[in-house]
KOLTOR-849420 format. One record per residue (C-alpha): residue in one letter; y, x, z. Coordinates in steps of 0.2 Angstrom, whole numbers, padded with zeros to 4 digits, always signed. Layout:
N
AYXZ
...
This chain:
65
M+0000+0000+0000
G+0017+0007-0005
T+0034+0003+0000
S+0041-0013-0008
T+0056-0024-0008
L+0055-0040+0002
S+0059-0057-0006
R+0071-0070+0002
F+0056-0079+0009
Q+0048-0063+0016
R+0064-0059+0025
G+0064-0076+0033
A+0046-0074+0038
L+0051-0057+0045
A+0065-0064+0055
Q+0053-0077+0063
L+0041-0063+0067
V+0055-0053+0075
N+0060-0068+0085
E+0043-0070+0092
G+0044-0053+0099
N+0031-0039+0104
K+0024-0037+0087
S+0022-0019+0080
Y+0029-0014+0063
Q+0011-0013+0057
V+0007-0031+0063
M+0022-0037+0054
A+0018-0027+0038
D+0001-0034+0038
A+0007-0052+0040
L+0019-0050+0025
G+0008-0039+0014
V+0019-0024+0013
A+0020-0006+0020
K+0025-0002+0038
A+0039+0009+0030
T+0046-0007+0022
I+0047-0016+0038
S+0055-0001+0046
Y+0068+0001+0032
E+0071-0018+0032
L+0075-0019+0051
D+0086-0004+0050
R+0096-0013+0036
V+0105-0025+0048
K+0105-0025+0067
P+0102-0037+0075
Y+0091-0043+0060
D+0098-0057+0050
P+0088-0061+0034
E+0104-0068+0025
L+0114-0052+0028
A+0099-0041+0024
Q+0097-0051+0007
Q+0116-0049+0004
D+0114-0030+0007
A+0099-0029-0004
D+0107-0039-0018
R+0123-0028-0017
K+0113-0012-0018
R+0102-0019-0033
R+0118-0023-0042
N+0125-0005-0039
C+0110+0004-0046
């Protein structure tokens, strides 16, 4: 499993997993079908994690590529 980009739906699911608490990055990655590094990067994107702000940041970065 390599790193990947999360979809809007996956970001919402990640926010729910974060709100449930006490889940390791690996558990969250397995639940979303992505690499643990993707979870780490995503949660570093916006603190505290907000899936809408993370999506806006991802969209902005994608436009600037």
